[in-house]
N, C-alpha and C positions, 0 to 999 in steps of 0.2 A: 457480590457480582451484580452489576446492573445489566438489565435485559435490553437488547436492541431489537425492536420489532420492525418488520419490513416497511411498514408505513412511515416510520421515523427516518428511514435512510434517504437523505437528500444529496449526499456527496459520495463519490467514489474517488479516493485519494491515492495518488501514485507517489511513492517514496523511493529513495535509494538509501542503502545502509551506511554509506560513507565509511566503508570499512575495506580491508583487503579483500581481493576477489575470492580468496579461499574460505571466507566465512560461510557458515551454514546456519540453519535455524536454531541449533543448540547454542551456538555462539551468540546469536541475537537474544535468545531467551535468557542466557546468563547475564548479558549486558543489561537487559531491561530489569532483571531482578536486582542488579546492583544499583539501578536508578530508584529502587524502592517500589517498583510496580509489581503487579501480580503476574509476573512472567511476560512472555512475548506480547507486545502491544499490537502487532499487525494481524490482520485476518489471514493474509496469504503472503508467502515469500517465494520469489522466483530466483533459483540458483543460477549460476553462470551457464550451466549446461541446459537451461530451460525447464528443469524439473520444478513443478509447482508443489509447494509444501504448505500444508494448513498450519496456521497459527491459532489464534483465538477463533472459536466458532462464530459464525455470523450473527448469532443471537446474543453475543456477549459484547458489551460496549468495549471498544478498543482503547488503546493508549498510544495514539500516533499523531494527533493534532489537538493540542490543548484548546479547549473552547468549542470544538465541534465533534468530539468523539461520540457524543450521544446521538448524532445524526449522520454518521459516516462509516464507511468500511475502508480499510487501508490495505494496500498491497505494497510490498517492498522488493525492489530489485537489488540483489546483492552486488556491491561495488560502489564506485564513486561516479564514474562516467565511462564512456566507451563500453556500453553494455553490449552483450553478444546478440547476434541475430536470433539465437535460440530464446533468449530472454524476451526479446520483442515479439517473437511469434507466440510465446506463452502469454504475454501481457495482452496481446490482441484477443486471444481466445478467452481469457478470463474476463476482460472488460466487455466483450460481446455477450458473454453469459450473464454477467452482472447487469448489463443494461436490459436484457430480457426480463430478469427477475425484478429489477428496480428501474423501470423505464423513465421515471421522472428525475432520477438522480443525475447530477452533473458530474462529469469527470474532470478532475483538477490535479495539478501537481501540488505537493505540499506548500510550496512557496506561493501558489496562486490561491490557496484556500483561506489564508489569514494574513494579516500584516506581520511580516517577518523579514529579517535580513538573510534568512536561509535561502539557498538556491535549489534545494532538494526538489526534484530528483536530477537536477542539472541538465534538463532539456525542457523544451516547451511542450507540455503535455497536450494543451488545447490544439496546437498546430499538428502534433503527431496524430491526434485522434481524427482530425479533419482529413489527413492524408491516408490513414490506415484503417479506420472503422467504417 
């Protein structure tokens, strides 16, 4: 296990699971094990009903954005798009908390964090943050 200390955290990355809406943290954990990872790669998961679920502890390097895992935390919204109002309410609370803990960290969508053809989380996170945080 690689340790992630608070001073290393430069990015807060928002993801979507790109799965059916009924997936939960156990489904994600199993899927990530199948990828050969050490289980769930996200630090937090937000279910469709807005429930916030812990994944990896914040002190453990995640497996969510290749190349910047050693300096980021990841949160995943269950689903592909059309996220629920409950998910967005919880996302707002979580990102507000994380920004207090890691004030210099930049909030980005997965697709905004590295060069990729992915569109995850399928909305403009920077714009959403301006409008909601």
